Biopython code that builds the backbone (N, CA, C, O; Angstrom):
import numpy as np
from Bio.PDB.StructureBuilder import StructureBuilder

atoms = [
    (1, "UNK", "N", (124.753, 80.651, 126.605)),
    (1, "UNK", "CA", (125.852, 80.538, 125.660)),
    (1, "UNK", "C", (126.226, 81.923, 125.155)),
    (1, "UNK", "O", (125.371, 82.650, 124.650)),
    (2, "UNK", "N", (127.467, 82.285, 125.284)),
    (2, "UNK", "CA", (127.933, 83.583, 124.843)),
    (2, "UNK", "C", (128.554, 83.441, 123.463)),
    (2, "UNK", "O", (129.365, 82.549, 123.213)),
    (3, "UNK", "N", (128.150, 84.346, 122.571)),
    (3, "UNK", "CA", (128.723, 84.346, 121.237)),
    (3, "UNK", "C", (129.592, 85.569, 121.078)),
    (3, "UNK", "O", (129.554, 86.487, 121.898)),
    (4, "UNK", "N", (130.375, 85.576, 120.020)),
    (4, "UNK", "CA", (131.229, 86.716, 119.734)),
    (4, "UNK", "C", (130.367, 87.957, 119.552)),
    (4, "UNK", "O", (129.372, 87.931, 118.828)),
    (5, "UNK", "N", (130.759, 89.051, 120.219)),
    (5, "UNK", "CA", (129.991, 90.283, 120.159)),
    (5, "UNK", "C", (130.249, 90.977, 118.830)),
    (5, "UNK", "O", (131.394, 91.233, 118.455)),
    (6, "UNK", "N", (129.179, 91.271, 118.137)),
    (6, "UNK", "CA", (129.250, 92.008, 116.893)),
    (6, "UNK", "C", (128.247, 93.144, 116.955)),
    (6, "UNK", "O", (127.445, 93.220, 117.886)),
    (7, "UNK", "N", (128.289, 94.007, 115.986)),
    (7, "UNK", "CA", (127.347, 95.111, 115.904)),
    (7, "UNK", "C", (126.048, 94.632, 115.262)),
    (7, "UNK", "O", (126.070, 93.853, 114.309)),
    (8, "UNK", "N", (124.936, 95.093, 115.781)),
    (8, "UNK", "CA", (123.633, 94.784, 115.219)),
    (8, "UNK", "C", (123.433, 95.654, 113.984)),
    (8, "UNK", "O", (123.570, 96.876, 114.051)),
    (9, "UNK", "N", (123.112, 95.032, 112.869)),
    (9, "UNK", "CA", (122.902, 95.772, 111.625)),
    (9, "UNK", "C", (121.410, 95.997, 111.396)),
    (9, "UNK", "O", (120.566, 95.383, 112.050)),
    (10, "UNK", "N", (121.108, 96.872, 110.472)),
    (10, "UNK", "CA", (119.723, 97.129, 110.091)),
    (10, "UNK", "C", (119.091, 95.844, 109.552)),
    (10, "UNK", "O", (117.930, 95.554, 109.842)),
    (11, "UNK", "N", (119.847, 95.081, 108.777)),
    (11, "UNK", "CA", (119.340, 93.835, 108.222)),
    (11, "UNK", "C", (118.971, 92.856, 109.332)),
    (11, "UNK", "O", (117.923, 92.212, 109.278)),
    (12, "UNK", "N", (119.838, 92.748, 110.339)),
    (12, "UNK", "CA", (119.552, 91.845, 111.460)),
    (12, "UNK", "C", (118.350, 92.334, 112.265)),
    (12, "UNK", "O", (117.546, 91.528, 112.733)),
    (13, "UNK", "N", (118.223, 93.651, 112.427)),
    (13, "UNK", "CA", (117.078, 94.198, 113.137)),
    (13, "UNK", "C", (115.790, 93.870, 112.394)),
    (13, "UNK", "O", (114.798, 93.495, 113.018)),
    (14, "UNK", "N", (115.790, 94.005, 111.086)),
    (14, "UNK", "CA", (114.607, 93.655, 110.290)),
    (14, "UNK", "C", (114.258, 92.174, 110.469)),
    (14, "UNK", "O", (113.083, 91.826, 110.587)),
    (15, "UNK", "N", (115.259, 91.312, 110.490)),
    (15, "UNK", "CA", (115.039, 89.877, 110.706)),
    (15, "UNK", "C", (114.464, 89.623, 112.097)),
    (15, "UNK", "O", (113.548, 88.816, 112.254)),
    (16, "UNK", "N", (114.997, 90.309, 113.101)),
    (16, "UNK", "CA", (114.494, 90.155, 114.468)),
    (16, "UNK", "C", (113.070, 90.680, 114.603)),
    (16, "UNK", "O", (112.272, 90.122, 115.357)),
    (17, "UNK", "N", (112.747, 91.741, 113.882)),
    (17, "UNK", "CA", (111.379, 92.274, 113.914)),
    (17, "UNK", "C", (110.405, 91.218, 113.405)),
    (17, "UNK", "O", (109.309, 91.072, 113.946)),
    (18, "UNK", "N", (110.790, 90.498, 112.389)),
    (18, "UNK", "CA", (109.955, 89.428, 111.829)),
    (18, "UNK", "C", (109.874, 88.246, 112.802)),
    (18, "UNK", "O", (108.789, 87.734, 113.078)),
    (19, "UNK", "N", (111.023, 87.820, 113.315)),
    (19, "UNK", "CA", (111.090, 86.644, 114.179)),
    (19, "UNK", "C", (110.401, 86.865, 115.529)),
    (19, "UNK", "O", (109.626, 86.022, 115.981)),
    (20, "UNK", "N", (110.686, 87.988, 116.161)),
    (20, "UNK", "CA", (110.205, 88.214, 117.528)),
    (20, "UNK", "C", (108.823, 88.854, 117.587)),
    (20, "UNK", "O", (108.110, 88.698, 118.579)),
    (21, "UNK", "N", (108.435, 89.580, 116.523)),
    (21, "UNK", "CA", (107.175, 90.320, 116.594)),
    (21, "UNK", "C", (106.257, 90.089, 115.407)),
    (21, "UNK", "O", (105.139, 90.603, 115.381)),
    (22, "UNK", "N", (106.715, 89.319, 114.422)),
    (22, "UNK", "CA", (105.883, 89.063, 113.262)),
    (22, "UNK", "C", (105.696, 90.260, 112.351)),
    (22, "UNK", "O", (104.749, 90.305, 111.564)),
    (23, "UNK", "N", (106.595, 91.232, 112.453)),
    (23, "UNK", "CA", (106.513, 92.453, 111.647)),
    (23, "UNK", "C", (107.520, 92.350, 110.503)),
    (23, "UNK", "O", (108.728, 92.287, 110.729)),
    (24, "UNK", "N", (107.008, 92.336, 109.279)),
    (24, "UNK", "CA", (107.870, 92.256, 108.109)),
    (24, "UNK", "C", (108.167, 93.657, 107.605)),
    (24, "UNK", "O", (107.259, 94.432, 107.303)),
    (25, "UNK", "N", (109.449, 93.968, 107.520)),
    (25, "UNK", "CA", (109.870, 95.264, 107.002)),
    (25, "UNK", "C", (111.100, 95.051, 106.126)),
    (25, "UNK", "O", (111.992, 94.271, 106.460)),
    (26, "UNK", "N", (111.129, 95.751, 105.014)),
    (26, "UNK", "CA", (112.275, 95.661, 104.114)),
    (26, "UNK", "C", (113.473, 96.351, 104.777)),
    (26, "UNK", "O", (113.341, 97.484, 105.240)),
    (27, "UNK", "N", (114.637, 95.693, 104.833)),
    (27, "UNK", "CA", (115.810, 96.299, 105.463)),
    (27, "UNK", "C", (116.199, 97.648, 104.842)),
    (27, "UNK", "O", (116.640, 98.552, 105.552)),
    (28, "UNK", "N", (116.039, 97.781, 103.531)),
    (28, "UNK", "CA", (116.367, 99.064, 102.892)),
    (28, "UNK", "C", (115.417, 100.165, 103.349)),
    (28, "UNK", "O", (115.834, 101.305, 103.556)),
    (29, "UNK", "N", (114.139, 99.824, 103.506)),
    (29, "UNK", "CA", (113.157, 100.789, 104.002)),
    (29, "UNK", "C", (113.474, 101.159, 105.442)),
    (29, "UNK", "O", (113.397, 102.328, 105.820)),
    (30, "UNK", "N", (113.830, 100.167, 106.241)),
    (30, "UNK", "CA", (114.185, 100.418, 107.634)),
    (30, "UNK", "C", (115.403, 101.329, 107.718)),
    (30, "UNK", "O", (115.443, 102.237, 108.549)),
    (31, "UNK", "N", (116.390, 101.095, 106.868)),
    (31, "UNK", "CA", (117.607, 101.918, 106.869)),
    (31, "UNK", "C", (117.310, 103.354, 106.427)),
    (31, "UNK", "O", (117.826, 104.307, 107.011)),
    (32, "UNK", "N", (116.479, 103.504, 105.399)),
    (32, "UNK", "CA", (116.209, 104.844, 104.884)),
    (32, "UNK", "C", (115.277, 105.640, 105.789)),
    (32, "UNK", "O", (115.209, 106.866, 105.703)),
    (33, "UNK", "N", (114.562, 104.934, 106.654)),
    (33, "UNK", "CA", (113.632, 105.600, 107.574)),
    (33, "UNK", "C", (114.003, 105.311, 109.025)),
    (33, "UNK", "O", (113.123, 105.109, 109.862)),
    (34, "UNK", "N", (115.278, 105.291, 109.322)),
    (34, "UNK", "CA", (115.774, 104.887, 110.643)),
    (34, "UNK", "C", (115.312, 105.795, 111.774)),
    (34, "UNK", "O", (115.308, 105.382, 112.934)),
    (35, "UNK", "N", (114.926, 107.017, 111.457)),
    (35, "UNK", "CA", (114.450, 107.953, 112.493)),
    (35, "UNK", "C", (112.936, 107.848, 112.697)),
    (35, "UNK", "O", (112.386, 108.487, 113.593)),
    (36, "UNK", "N", (112.272, 107.053, 111.878)),
    (36, "UNK", "CA", (110.824, 106.880, 111.952)),
    (36, "UNK", "C", (110.467, 106.060, 113.186)),
    (36, "UNK", "O", (111.140, 105.071, 113.477)),
    (37, "UNK", "N", (109.425, 106.447, 113.918)),
    (37, "UNK", "CA", (109.034, 105.662, 115.097)),
    (37, "UNK", "C", (108.704, 104.212, 114.734)),
    (37, "UNK", "O", (108.138, 103.931, 113.678)),
    (38, "UNK", "N", (109.072, 103.304, 115.635)),
    (38, "UNK", "CA", (108.783, 101.885, 115.437)),
    (38, "UNK", "C", (107.296, 101.655, 115.166)),
    (38, "UNK", "O", (106.939, 100.775, 114.383)),
    (39, "UNK", "N", (106.440, 102.430, 115.797)),
    (39, "UNK", "CA", (104.990, 102.248, 115.630)),
    (39, "UNK", "C", (104.569, 102.365, 114.171)),
    (39, "UNK", "O", (103.626, 101.695, 113.750)),
    (40, "UNK", "N", (105.242, 103.195, 113.402)),
    (40, "UNK", "CA", (104.904, 103.348, 111.989)),
    (40, "UNK", "C", (105.293, 102.122, 111.167)),
    (40, "UNK", "O", (104.807, 101.945, 110.050)),
    (41, "UNK", "N", (106.157, 101.284, 111.708)),
    (41, "UNK", "CA", (106.505, 100.013, 111.062)),
    (41, "UNK", "C", (105.598, 98.887, 111.557)),
    (41, "UNK", "O", (105.643, 97.772, 111.038)),
    (42, "UNK", "N", (104.770, 99.189, 112.569)),
    (42, "UNK", "CA", (103.874, 98.182, 113.133)),
    (42, "UNK", "C", (104.445, 97.454, 114.332)),
    (42, "UNK", "O", (103.899, 96.437, 114.757)),
    (43, "UNK", "N", (105.543, 97.962, 114.885)),
    (43, "UNK", "CA", (106.186, 97.310, 116.030)),
    (43, "UNK", "C", (105.790, 98.037, 117.306)),
    (43, "UNK", "O", (105.983, 99.246, 117.427)),
    (44, "UNK", "N", (105.231, 97.284, 118.268)),
    (44, "UNK", "CA", (104.858, 97.882, 119.543)),
    (44, "UNK", "C", (105.904, 97.548, 120.611)),
    (44, "UNK", "O", (106.911, 96.898, 120.330)),
    (45, "UNK", "N", (105.646, 98.004, 121.838)),
    (45, "UNK", "CA", (106.624, 97.813, 122.918)),
    (45, "UNK", "C", (106.828, 96.341, 123.252)),
    (45, "UNK", "O", (107.936, 95.945, 123.614)),
    (46, "UNK", "N", (105.790, 95.526, 123.140)),
    (46, "UNK", "CA", (105.958, 94.091, 123.410)),
    (46, "UNK", "C", (106.837, 93.431, 122.349)),
    (46, "UNK", "O", (107.646, 92.559, 122.665)),
    (47, "UNK", "N", (106.680, 93.843, 121.106)),
    (47, "UNK", "CA", (107.541, 93.328, 120.044)),
    (47, "UNK", "C", (108.988, 93.710, 120.269)),
    (47, "UNK", "O", (109.895, 92.903, 120.068)),
    (48, "UNK", "N", (109.194, 94.945, 120.688)),
    (48, "UNK", "CA", (110.553, 95.408, 120.964)),
    (48, "UNK", "C", (111.147, 94.654, 122.154)),
    (48, "UNK", "O", (112.339, 94.348, 122.169)),
    (49, "UNK", "N", (110.322, 94.360, 123.137)),
    (49, "UNK", "CA", (110.781, 93.576, 124.282)),
    (49, "UNK", "C", (111.213, 92.180, 123.837)),
    (49, "UNK", "O", (112.196, 91.639, 124.345)),
    (50, "UNK", "N", (110.480, 91.598, 122.889)),
    (50, "UNK", "CA", (110.866, 90.300, 122.342)),
    (50, "UNK", "C", (112.212, 90.352, 121.637)),
    (50, "UNK", "O", (113.011, 89.422, 121.740)),
    (51, "UNK", "N", (112.460, 91.440, 120.922)),
    (51, "UNK", "CA", (113.748, 91.630, 120.240)),
    (51, "UNK", "C", (114.862, 91.752, 121.268)),
    (51, "UNK", "O", (115.926, 91.154, 121.108)),
    (52, "UNK", "N", (114.624, 92.520, 122.320)),
    (52, "UNK", "CA", (115.624, 92.676, 123.385)),
    (52, "UNK", "C", (115.937, 91.312, 123.999)),
    (52, "UNK", "O", (117.104, 90.980, 124.203)),
    (53, "UNK", "N", (114.910, 90.525, 124.292)),
    (53, "UNK", "CA", (115.125, 89.193, 124.865)),
    (53, "UNK", "C", (115.929, 88.293, 123.946)),
    (53, "UNK", "O", (116.819, 87.572, 124.396)),
    (54, "UNK", "N", (115.617, 88.335, 122.663)),
    (54, "UNK", "CA", (116.363, 87.537, 121.680)),
    (54, "UNK", "C", (117.837, 87.943, 121.653)),
    (54, "UNK", "O", (118.719, 87.085, 121.620)),
    (55, "UNK", "N", (118.099, 89.232, 121.668)),
    (55, "UNK", "CA", (119.486, 89.710, 121.645)),
    (55, "UNK", "C", (120.223, 89.353, 122.929)),
    (55, "UNK", "O", (121.402, 89.000, 122.888)),
    (56, "UNK", "N", (119.540, 89.443, 124.069)),
    (56, "UNK", "CA", (120.180, 89.069, 125.331)),
    (56, "UNK", "C", (120.539, 87.585, 125.338)),
    (56, "UNK", "O", (121.615, 87.206, 125.800)),
    (57, "UNK", "N", (119.650, 86.760, 124.834)),
    (57, "UNK", "CA", (119.938, 85.322, 124.748)),
    (57, "UNK", "C", (121.085, 85.051, 123.782)),
    (57, "UNK", "O", (121.962, 84.236, 124.067)),
    (58, "UNK", "N", (121.078, 85.719, 122.665)),
    (58, "UNK", "CA", (122.092, 85.509, 121.634)),
    (58, "UNK", "C", (123.486, 85.892, 122.120)),
    (58, "UNK", "O", (124.460, 85.187, 121.855)),
    (59, "UNK", "N", (123.573, 87.004, 122.828)),
    (59, "UNK", "CA", (124.884, 87.526, 123.228)),
    (59, "UNK", "C", (125.264, 87.185, 124.662)),
    (59, "UNK", "O", (126.393, 87.441, 125.081)),
    (60, "UNK", "N", (124.332, 86.610, 125.421)),
    (60, "UNK", "CA", (124.642, 86.187, 126.777)),
    (60, "UNK", "C", (124.920, 87.326, 127.732)),
    (60, "UNK", "O", (125.663, 87.164, 128.701)),
    (61, "UNK", "N", (124.321, 88.488, 127.461)),
    (61, "UNK", "CA", (124.491, 89.612, 128.365)),
    (61, "UNK", "C", (123.249, 90.484, 128.337)),
    (61, "UNK", "O", (122.549, 90.561, 127.327)),
    (62, "UNK", "N", (122.984, 91.145, 129.470)),
    (62, "UNK", "CA", (121.791, 91.992, 129.524)),
    (62, "UNK", "C", (122.013, 93.298, 128.764)),
    (62, "UNK", "O", (123.110, 93.855, 128.756)),
    (63, "UNK", "N", (120.953, 93.764, 128.132)),
    (63, "UNK", "CA", (120.992, 95.068, 127.474)),
    (63, "UNK", "C", (120.499, 96.114, 128.463)),
    (63, "UNK", "O", (119.853, 95.766, 129.452)),
    (64, "UNK", "N", (120.789, 97.383, 128.218)),
    (64, "UNK", "CA", (120.292, 98.425, 129.120)),
    (64, "UNK", "C", (118.770, 98.329, 129.277)),
    (64, "UNK", "O", (118.062, 97.996, 128.327)),
    (65, "UNK", "N", (118.281, 98.623, 130.476)),
    (65, "UNK", "CA", (116.856, 98.479, 130.757)),
    (65, "UNK", "C", (115.984, 99.398, 129.920)),
    (65, "UNK", "O", (114.785, 99.148, 129.796)),
    (66, "UNK", "N", (116.537, 100.441, 129.348)),
    (66, "UNK", "CA", (115.731, 101.350, 128.537)),
    (66, "UNK", "C", (115.692, 100.947, 127.060)),
    (66, "UNK", "O", (115.114, 101.668, 126.247)),
    (67, "UNK", "N", (116.293, 99.816, 126.699)),
    (67, "UNK", "CA", (116.319, 99.390, 125.297)),
    (67, "UNK", "C", (114.911, 99.187, 124.744)),
    (67, "UNK", "O", (114.638, 99.526, 123.593)),
    (68, "UNK", "N", (114.013, 98.632, 125.570)),
    (68, "UNK", "CA", (112.662, 98.393, 125.066)),
    (68, "UNK", "C", (111.816, 99.659, 124.985)),
    (68, "UNK", "O", (110.674, 99.612, 124.528)),
    (69, "UNK", "N", (112.365, 100.782, 125.423)),
    (69, "UNK", "CA", (111.644, 102.049, 125.328)),
    (69, "UNK", "C", (112.138, 102.923, 124.176)),
    (69, "UNK", "O", (111.673, 104.051, 124.013)),
    (70, "UNK", "N", (113.065, 102.417, 123.385)),
    (70, "UNK", "CA", (113.557, 103.185, 122.236)),
    (70, "UNK", "C", (112.403, 103.448, 121.279)),
    (70, "UNK", "O", (111.541, 102.593, 121.077)),
    (71, "UNK", "N", (112.398, 104.621, 120.703)),
    (71, "UNK", "CA", (111.298, 105.029, 119.834)),
    (71, "UNK", "C", (111.545, 104.743, 118.355)),
    (71, "UNK", "O", (110.592, 104.605, 117.588)),
    (72, "UNK", "N", (112.803, 104.652, 117.946)),
    (72, "UNK", "CA", (113.106, 104.486, 116.518)),
    (72, "UNK", "C", (114.205, 103.440, 116.320)),
    (72, "UNK", "O", (114.954, 103.129, 117.245)),
    (73, "UNK", "N", (114.290, 102.907, 115.106)),
    (73, "UNK", "CA", (115.375, 101.961, 114.818)),
    (73, "UNK", "C", (116.760, 102.564, 115.084)),
    (73, "UNK", "O", (117.629, 101.888, 115.634)),
    (74, "UNK", "N", (116.972, 103.826, 114.701)),
    (74, "UNK", "CA", (118.281, 104.453, 114.916)),
    (74, "UNK", "C", (118.613, 104.508, 116.403)),
    (74, "UNK", "O", (119.727, 104.166, 116.801)),
    (75, "UNK", "N", (117.664, 104.932, 117.220)),
    (75, "UNK", "CA", (117.883, 105.007, 118.661)),
    (75, "UNK", "C", (118.202, 103.622, 119.231)),
    (75, "UNK", "O", (119.098, 103.477, 120.062)),
    (76, "UNK", "N", (117.463, 102.612, 118.777)),
    (76, "UNK", "CA", (117.670, 101.245, 119.254)),
    (76, "UNK", "C", (119.039, 100.720, 118.834)),
    (76, "UNK", "O", (119.774, 100.168, 119.654)),
    (77, "UNK", "N", (119.380, 100.890, 117.567)),
    (77, "UNK", "CA", (120.681, 100.418, 117.080)),
    (77, "UNK", "C", (121.829, 101.088, 117.816)),
    (77, "UNK", "O", (122.799, 100.428, 118.190)),
    (78, "UNK", "N", (121.724, 102.397, 118.025)),
    (78, "UNK", "CA", (122.785, 103.120, 118.741)),
    (78, "UNK", "C", (122.946, 102.600, 120.169)),
    (78, "UNK", "O", (124.064, 102.383, 120.634)),
    (79, "UNK", "N", (121.818, 102.402, 120.862)),
    (79, "UNK", "CA", (121.865, 101.932, 122.244)),
    (79, "UNK", "C", (122.406, 100.503, 122.328)),
    (79, "UNK", "O", (123.290, 100.218, 123.136)),
    (80, "UNK", "N", (121.875, 99.611, 121.494)),
    (80, "UNK", "CA", (122.297, 98.210, 121.533)),
    (80, "UNK", "C", (123.766, 98.077, 121.132)),
    (80, "UNK", "O", (124.526, 97.375, 121.799)),
    (81, "UNK", "N", (124.166, 98.734, 120.066)),
    (81, "UNK", "CA", (125.558, 98.612, 119.624)),
    (81, "UNK", "C", (126.530, 99.221, 120.620)),
    (81, "UNK", "O", (127.647, 98.728, 120.775)),
    (82, "UNK", "N", (126.120, 100.285, 121.295)),
    (82, "UNK", "CA", (126.954, 100.835, 122.366)),
    (82, "UNK", "C", (127.117, 99.839, 123.506)),
    (82, "UNK", "O", (128.210, 99.671, 124.048)),
    (83, "UNK", "N", (126.014, 99.178, 123.863)),
    (83, "UNK", "CA", (126.063, 98.188, 124.941)),
    (83, "UNK", "C", (126.900, 96.979, 124.542)),
    (83, "UNK", "O", (127.673, 96.463, 125.350)),
    (84, "UNK", "N", (126.750, 96.523, 123.296)),
    (84, "UNK", "CA", (127.547, 95.379, 122.858)),
    (84, "UNK", "C", (129.026, 95.704, 122.820)),
    (84, "UNK", "O", (129.861, 94.861, 123.149)),
    (85, "UNK", "N", (129.351, 96.914, 122.425)),
    (85, "UNK", "CA", (130.759, 97.344, 122.383)),
    (85, "UNK", "C", (131.360, 97.390, 123.791)),
    (85, "UNK", "O", (132.512, 97.009, 123.998)),
    (86, "UNK", "N", (130.563, 97.860, 124.751)),
    (86, "UNK", "CA", (131.033, 97.958, 126.141)),
    (86, "UNK", "C", (130.929, 96.641, 126.882)),
    (86, "UNK", "O", (131.491, 96.484, 127.966)),
    (87, "UNK", "N", (130.207, 95.689, 126.294)),
    (87, "UNK", "CA", (129.943, 94.437, 127.006)),
    (87, "UNK", "C", (128.821, 94.612, 127.998)),
    (87, "UNK", "O", (128.748, 93.929, 129.020)),
    (88, "UNK", "N", (127.921, 95.573, 127.661)),
    (88, "UNK", "CA", (126.753, 95.948, 128.478)),
    (88, "UNK", "C", (127.220, 96.361, 129.837)),
    (88, "UNK", "O", (126.405, 96.717, 130.688)),
]
sb = StructureBuilder()
sb.init_structure("model")
sb.init_model(0)
sb.init_chain("A")
sb.init_seg("    ")
for serial, (resi, resn, name, xyz) in enumerate(atoms, 1):
    if name == "N":
        sb.init_residue(resn, " ", resi, " ")
    sb.init_atom(name, np.array(xyz, "f"), 0.0, 1.0, " ", f" {name:<3s}", serial, name[0])
structure = sb.get_structure()
């Protein structure tokens, strides 16, 4: 099922971190520390892969293969939002 393409926000990323990886992070903290490595928030590569899978299912399109290798929330948001804008 394809849904309307929108930009992924920091708030949505924080929600996905909880849903897909069980990592609870305050969206304001995530926004203020967007350059901080995911590992410092407690998110590993498998958790990030779960987030990528959730987003692919939600939007009905594949994300770039390097999405699960992003090191920080800012890098991930930039890559995902670029892909969503282009239609991957």
